[in-house]
C-alpha positions in Angstrom: 100.4 153.0 141.7 96.8 152.2 140.8 96.3 150.4 144.2 97.9 153.3 146.1 95.5 155.8 144.4 92.6 153.6 145.3 93.7 153.5 148.9 94.1 157.3 148.9 90.5 157.6 147.7 89.3 156.5 151.1 90.8 159.7 152.5 88.1 161.9 150.8 85.6 161.8 153.7 88.4 162.9 156.1 90.1 165.5 154.0 90.0 168.1 156.8 91.6 165.7 159.2 94.2 165.0 156.5 94.8 168.7 156.0 95.3 169.2 159.8 97.8 166.4 159.7 99.7 168.0 156.9 99.7 171.3 158.6 101.2 169.8 161.8 103.8 168.0 159.8 104.8 171.2 158.0 105.1 173.1 161.2 107.2 170.4 162.8 109.5 170.4 159.8 109.9 174.2 159.9 110.9 174.0 163.5 113.5 171.3 162.7 115.2 173.7 160.3 115.7 176.3 163.1 118.4 174.8 165.3 121.2 174.7 162.7 120.9 178.5 162.3 121.4 178.9 166.0 124.5 176.7 165.9 125.9 178.9 163.1 125.3 182.0 165.2 127.0 180.4 168.2 130.1 179.6 166.1 130.3 182.9 164.1 129.0 185.5 166.5 129.3 184.1 170.0 132.7 182.3 169.7 134.5 183.9 166.8 133.1 187.4 167.3 133.3 187.1 171.1 129.7 188.1 171.9 128.8 185.8 174.9 125.8 188.0 175.8 123.9 186.4 172.8 124.3 182.8 174.2 121.3 182.9 176.7 119.0 184.1 174.0 120.2 181.5 171.5 119.9 178.7 174.1 116.3 179.9 174.9 115.5 179.9 171.2 116.9 176.4 170.8 114.7 175.1 173.7 111.7 176.8 172.2 112.4 175.4 168.7 112.8 171.9 170.0 109.7 172.2 172.2 107.5 173.4 169.3 108.9 170.8 167.0 107.9 168.0 169.4 104.5 169.5 170.2 103.6 169.7 166.5 105.0 166.2 166.1 102.7 164.9 168.9 99.7 166.5 167.2 100.7 165.1 163.9 101.0 161.5 165.3 97.6 161.8 167.1 95.8 163.1 164.0 97.5 160.7 161.7 96.5 157.7 163.9 92.9 158.9 164.0 92.9 159.3 160.3 94.4 155.9 159.7 92.0 154.1 162.0 89.0 155.8 160.3 90.1 154.9 156.8 91.1 151.3 157.6 87.8 150.8 159.4 86.0 152.0 156.3 88.1 149.7 154.1 87.6 146.6 156.4 83.8 147.3 156.6 83.6 147.6 152.8 85.5 144.3 152.3 83.1 142.5 154.6 80.1 144.0 152.9 81.5 142.9 149.6 81.8 139.3 151.0 78.2 139.5 152.0 77.2 140.3 148.4 79.2 137.6 146.8 77.6 134.4 145.5 78.0 131.1 147.2 80.4 129.9 144.5 83.0 132.3 145.8 83.1 130.6 149.2 82.8 127.1 147.8 85.9 127.6 145.7 88.1 129.1 148.5 89.1 128.0 152.0 87.7 129.9 155.0 91.3 130.6 156.2 92.3 132.2 152.9 89.2 134.5 152.9 89.9 135.4 156.6 93.5 136.3 155.7 92.2 138.9 153.2 89.9 140.5 155.7 92.3 140.6 158.6 96.0 140.2 157.6 95.9 141.9 154.3 93.7 144.7 155.5 96.0 145.2 158.5 99.0 145.6 156.1 97.1 148.2 154.1 96.9 150.0 157.4 100.7 150.4 157.2 100.2 152.7 154.2 98.6 155.2 156.5 100.6 154.6 159.7 104.1 154.7 158.2 103.7 155.2 154.5 101.8 158.4 154.0 103.1 159.9 157.3 106.7 159.0 156.4 106.6 160.2 152.8 104.8 163.4 153.9 107.3 164.3 156.6 110.3 163.3 154.5 109.1 165.3 151.5 108.4 168.5 153.5 111.8 168.1 155.2 113.6 167.7 151.8 111.8 170.7 150.4 112.6 172.9 153.3 116.3 171.8 153.4 116.7 172.3 149.6 115.5 175.9 149.9 117.9 176.5 152.7 120.9 174.9 150.9 120.3 176.9 147.7 119.9 180.1 149.6 123.2 179.5 151.5 125.4 178.4 148.6 124.1 177.2 145.3 127.4 175.5 144.3 127.4 173.4 147.5 123.7 172.6 146.9 124.5 171.2 143.4 127.2 169.0 144.8 124.7 167.7 147.4 122.4 166.5 144.6 125.1 164.5 142.8 124.1 161.1 144.4 120.3 161.7 143.8 120.1 160.1 140.2 121.8 156.9 141.5 119.4 156.8 144.4 116.3 157.3 142.2 117.4 154.6 139.7 118.2 152.1 142.4 114.9 152.7 144.2 113.0 152.1 140.9 114.7 148.7 140.4 114.3 147.7 144.0 110.6 148.6 143.9 110.0 146.3 140.9 111.9 143.4 142.4 110.6 143.5 145.9 106.9 143.9 144.9 107.0 140.5 143.3 108.5 139.0 146.4 105.8 140.5 148.6 103.1 139.0 146.4 104.6 135.6 147.3 104.7 136.5 151.0 100.9 137.4 151.0 100.0 134.2 149.2 102.2 132.1 151.6 100.5 133.7 154.6 97.0 133.1 153.1 97.9 129.4 152.6 99.3 129.1 156.1 96.1 130.7 157.6 93.9 128.4 155.4 95.8 125.3 156.7 95.6 126.5 160.4 91.8 127.0 160.1 91.4 123.6 158.6 93.7 121.9 161.1 92.2 123.5 164.2 88.6 122.7 163.0 89.7 119.0 162.4 91.7 118.6 165.6 89.5 115.7 166.8 90.1 113.8 163.6 93.8 114.4 163.9 93.8 113.0 167.4 91.4 110.2 166.5 93.6 109.0 163.7 96.8 109.7 165.6 98.0 112.1 162.8 99.6 114.8 165.0 103.1 114.1 163.5 101.7 114.2 160.0 99.9 117.6 160.6 103.0 119.0 162.2 104.9 118.1 159.1 102.3 119.9 156.9 102.5 123.0 159.1 106.3 123.0 159.1 106.4 122.9 155.3 104.0 125.8 154.8 105.6 127.8 157.6 109.0 127.2 156.0 107.8 128.3 152.6 106.3 131.5 154.1 109.6 132.2 156.0 111.6 131.7 152.8 109.4 134.2 150.9 110.0 136.8 153.6 113.7 136.1 153.6 114.0 136.8 149.9 112.6 140.3 150.4 114.7 140.8 153.5 117.9 139.8 151.7 117.2 142.2 148.9 116.6 145.0 151.5 119.9 144.1 153.3 121.8 144.9 150.1 119.8 147.8 149.0 119.5 149.8 152.2 123.2 150.0 153.2 124.2 150.7 149.6 121.9 153.7 149.4 123.2 155.0 152.7 126.8 154.7 151.4 125.9 156.5 148.1 124.2 159.3 150.1 127.3 159.6 152.3 129.4 160.5 149.2 127.5 163.7 149.1 128.8 164.7 152.5 132.4 163.8 151.4 132.0 166.1 148.4 130.6 169.0 150.5 133.4 168.6 153.1 136.1 168.6 150.4 134.7 171.7 148.5 133.5 173.5 151.6 136.9 173.3 153.3 138.5 175.0 150.3 135.9 177.8 150.4 136.5 178.4 154.1 140.3 178.5 153.6 139.9 181.0 150.7 137.7 183.2 152.9 134.6 182.9 150.7 132.7 180.9 153.4 132.7 181.2 157.2 133.2 178.2 159.5 129.7 178.7 160.9 128.2 178.6 157.4 130.1 175.4 156.6 128.9 173.8 159.8 125.3 175.0 159.0 125.5 173.5 155.6 126.8 170.2 156.9 124.1 170.2 159.5 121.4 170.7 156.8 123.1 168.1 154.7 122.8 165.6 157.5 119.1 166.3 157.7 118.9 166.1 153.9 120.0 162.5 153.6 117.9 161.3 156.6 114.6 161.8 154.8 116.0 160.3 151.6 116.9 157.1 153.6 113.5 157.3 155.3 111.8 157.4 151.8 113.7 154.2 150.9 112.5 152.5 154.0 108.9 153.7 153.4 109.1 152.4 149.9 110.1 149.0 151.1 107.2 148.9 153.5 104.8 150.3 150.9 105.6 147.4 148.5 104.4 144.9 151.2 101.3 147.0 151.9 100.5 147.5 148.2 100.8 143.7 147.6 98.3 143.2 150.4 96.0 146.0 149.1 95.8 144.3 145.7 94.5 141.1 147.4 91.9 143.3 149.3 90.8 145.1 146.1 90.5 141.7 144.4 87.6 140.9 146.8 86.0 144.4 146.3 86.3 144.0 142.5 84.8 140.5 142.3 81.4 140.5 140.6 78.8 138.3 142.2 77.5 135.6 139.8 74.0 136.0 141.3 72.6 139.5 141.6 69.3 141.4 141.6 68.0 142.7 138.3 68.0 146.5 138.1 64.8 148.0 139.5 63.5 144.6 140.8 60.8 145.0 143.4 59.4 142.5 146.0 55.7 141.4 145.8 53.4 143.1 148.2 52.3 139.9 149.9 54.0 136.9 151.5 54.4 134.0 149.0 52.2 131.0 149.2 54.9 128.5 148.3 53.7 127.1 144.9 57.0 125.9 143.3 57.7 124.9 139.7 61.0 123.8 138.1 60.6 124.1 134.3 63.1 122.2 132.0 66.0 123.1 134.3 69.5 122.6 133.2 72.6 123.2 135.4 76.3 122.5 135.6 79.3 123.6 137.7 81.6 122.7 134.8 80.3 122.8 131.2 81.6 119.3 130.6 79.9 117.8 133.6 76.1 118.4 133.6 74.5 118.1 137.0 70.8 118.6 136.2 69.2 117.8 132.8 65.8 118.9 131.7 64.2 118.7 135.2 60.5 119.6 135.4 58.8 119.5 138.7 55.7 121.1 140.2 55.1 121.3 143.9 51.8 122.7 145.3 51.7 125.1 148.2 51.8 123.2 151.5 52.9 119.9 149.8 55.6 117.8 151.4 58.0 116.4 148.9 61.1 114.1 149.5 64.0 114.1 147.1 65.9 110.8 147.0 68.6 109.3 144.8 72.2 108.2 144.7 75.0 110.5 145.8 75.6 113.1 143.1 72.1 112.7 141.6 71.5 116.5 141.9 69.2 116.7 144.9 71.0 119.4 146.8 71.8 121.4 143.6 68.1 121.5 142.7 67.3 123.2 146.0 70.3 125.6 145.7 68.7 126.8 142.5 65.5 127.4 144.4 67.3 129.7 146.9 69.3 131.2 144.0 72.7 130.2 145.5 73.2 129.6 141.8 71.2 130.5 138.7 70.0 127.9 136.2 71.9 127.5 133.0 68.7 126.7 131.1 65.0 126.6 132.0 63.5 128.4 135.0 62.5 128.1 138.6 59.4 129.9 139.8 57.5 130.5 143.0 53.8 131.5 142.8 54.4 132.2 139.2 57.4 134.5 139.8 60.7 133.5 138.2 63.1 133.6 141.1 65.4 135.7 139.1 62.7 138.4 139.0 62.5 138.5 142.8 64.9 140.5 145.1 67.4 138.1 146.6 66.7 139.3 150.1 62.9 138.8 149.7 63.3 135.4 148.0 65.5 134.0 150.8 63.2 135.5 153.5 60.5 133.1 152.1 62.6 130.0 152.5 63.9 128.2 155.6 66.9 126.0 155.5 67.8 123.2 157.9 71.1 121.7 156.8 72.4 118.2 157.1 75.1 119.5 159.4 73.4 122.4 161.2 75.7 125.4 161.6 75.4 127.1 165.0 77.3 130.3 165.8 79.8 130.7 168.6 77.3 132.3 171.0 74.4 131.4 173.3 71.5 129.2 172.5 69.2 132.3 172.6 71.3 134.1 170.0 71.3 131.1 167.7 67.5 130.7 167.8 66.9 134.4 167.5 68.9 134.4 164.3 65.6 133.5 162.6 64.0 136.8 163.8 66.3 139.3 165.4 63.4 141.1 166.9 62.0 138.1 168.8 61.4 138.3 172.5 62.1 135.5 175.0 58.5 134.2 174.9 58.7 133.9 171.1 62.1 132.1 171.4 60.8 129.7 174.0 57.6 129.0 172.0 59.5 127.8 168.9 62.0 125.9 171.1 59.1 124.0 172.6 57.7 123.3 169.1 61.1 122.0 168.0 61.3 119.7 171.1 64.3 121.7 172.3 63.0 123.6 175.3 63.6 120.7 177.8 67.2 120.1 177.0 67.9 123.8 176.8 66.6 124.4 180.3 68.8 121.6 181.6 71.9 123.3 180.2 74.1 125.1 182.9 72.8 128.6 182.0 69.7 127.6 180.1 69.1 129.8 177.0 72.1 131.9 177.9 74.5 128.9 177.7 77.5 129.5 175.5 77.6 126.6 173.0 81.1 127.1 171.5 82.3 127.2 167.9 79.8 125.5 165.5 77.8 124.4 168.6 80.5 122.0 169.7 79.0 121.7 173.2 75.7 120.3 171.9 75.0 116.8 170.5 74.1 116.4 166.8 70.4 115.9 167.7 70.4 119.0 169.9 72.0 121.1 167.2 69.4 119.8 164.7 66.5 120.9 167.0 68.0 124.3 167.7 68.3 124.7 163.9 64.7 123.7 163.4 63.6 126.2 166.1 65.5 128.9 164.3 63.6 128.3 161.1 60.3 128.1 163.0 61.0 131.6 164.3 61.7 132.8 160.8 58.3 131.4 159.8 58.8 131.0 156.0 56.2 129.5 153.6 58.8 127.2 152.1 61.1 124.8 154.1 64.1 122.8 153.0 65.2 120.0 155.3 68.4 118.2 154.5 67.8 115.1 156.7 70.6 113.9 158.9 69.4 111.3 161.3 71.7 108.4 160.5 74.0 109.0 163.5 71.5 109.7 166.3 69.7 107.4 168.7 66.0 106.4 168.3 64.7 108.7 171.0 66.4 111.7 169.5 65.2 110.8 166.1 61.6 110.6 167.3 61.9 114.1 168.8 63.4 115.5 165.6 60.5 113.9 163.7 58.0 115.6 166.0 59.9 118.9 165.5 59.9 118.4 161.8 56.2 117.8 161.8 55.7 121.2 163.6 58.1 122.9 161.1 56.4 121.6 158.0 52.8 122.0 159.0 51.1 124.2 156.3 54.4 124.9 154.5 55.8 123.7 151.2 58.5 121.3 152.3 61.4 119.7 150.4 63.2 116.9 152.3 66.5 115.6 151.0 66.1 112.1 152.4 69.0 109.8 153.4 67.1 107.2 155.4 64.3 106.0 153.2 62.4 104.4 156.1 61.4 107.9 157.2 59.4 108.9 154.1 56.1 107.2 154.8 54.5 110.5 155.8 55.5 112.7 152.8 53.0 113.5 150.1 55.3 112.6 147.3 58.7 111.1 146.7 60.8 112.4 143.8 63.6 110.1 142.6 66.6 111.7 140.8 69.4 109.8 139.0 72.2 111.3 136.9 70.5 114.7 137.0 67.1 113.6 135.9 63.8 112.8 137.5 63.3 109.1 136.9 60.4 108.3 139.2 57.8 110.0 141.5 55.0 108.8 143.7 54.3 107.5 147.2 56.5 105.0 149.0 54.1 102.1 148.4 53.6 102.9 144.7 57.3 103.2 144.1 58.0 99.9 145.8 55.4 98.2 143.7 57.0 99.6 140.6 60.3 98.0 141.4 62.4 100.7 139.9 65.3 102.8 141.1 63.6 103.7 144.4 62.9 100.1 145.2 66.5 99.2 144.4 67.8 102.0 146.8 65.4 100.8 149.5 66.4 97.2 149.1 70.1 98.1 149.2 69.6 100.1 152.4 67.6 97.6 154.2 68.7 94.4 152.4 65.1 93.3 151.5 
């Protein structure tokens, strides 16, 4: 019920549209109650009282009632669909906005496919609340109300008999709702797992082919698909028992009315037309009851999906702006200081321990060390992807926690080890660094990044579509496009996660030239993997087990014969 009320909250901006929908539904319902009266008149007045002159007027009235009913129904459907699309758009927009606010830890702890399932599949099922749920409940409720008024006004004894099955229907609906809601939680979870697997399998299709694991992947897919199907079947089996049973119970009301009503007609206390009228209304009475049962079934599926959607909306980001925080008036210079920084992802596994490091504005620093030493984590703290557990990180004397996130990240450019390019054109990917940049600005940074020549050689130049994750470009080309993107952003601080181990020498030279352009006059952090490339940096910082164990130039560290010299010797066997 709480989730349903939250969904209904989204109706507030469109309350006039909702009111118009209700009005059309009420009008259609009123028109639906007219034809049985005309049928009664035909039986009692035209046939039994022998007044055939009334028939043309009655038939005209029937045509008019049916026409108005369907006209109002058409307006109701149109208004309801418009209302539903507006509300679901707002909900989908809010879910995506919530994802944009969440911290990086949320995405690192969940698969992309599972998150996509919440935005698309789960939000789509919430849509059913408005398409079938509210519309169905509204129409059925109005119909029930109107028919009950008519039944009581005709014959209150027969009306009471019609209500005999209702307690059984209500109790059964309550038990069904509790049971099926749990099943649909399993259905939504199963679909999310299936979507997560599909996203992973499609992204890794080259590896599957390369290792000849198509049969293995087919088996994994079949298992997840079968589990999802079984979850659906449990809910469907329950519905297959519940729905026919409720229809049967409702039919008993008709039997009671026919038994009692026939006696009333024979005793002369009820006319044949009135009995037919009553039975006609009774048929209409049980249709909306069965409709409400069906809507309840659908609503449980939709509400299970809405709970997953609201879970995203209710997630509190781990990293947020302080209340009232304001950005400095000027661009930062890039003077960085880590002061006694402690950090862990799990309390029992420390990642950084008492790290203190000062980097002057414009200085180029390389971070090296064994895998898991804390190099990438240190720079994640600089960008506030995570907050320190102890100590502080400051830029130009400002604690990064005292700077607005948007401002802080606008001052830092990131070139990742595996550059991520969007499924669009080369131009769009470079312009991501500055959405207002014109063609001349894009070409200028592409030239500086040594990317202009290969871009012009592409089939459509800067307008070439590069595919998902830039699949149509080589690793070196993606790296240079990524560098051009950061050049266009023009930040005072640059983070470069070096990835040159799998490219040819000529491409590496071009990347080095591009990197030289990128880092000129900027504070630069390079996570180094190939130690032979570090001769031009101002300082090398060596981390091991979350601590800074050495720092200095390449030559001095080699002379010292410590951790760095050991890493260098292991890499080049010297």
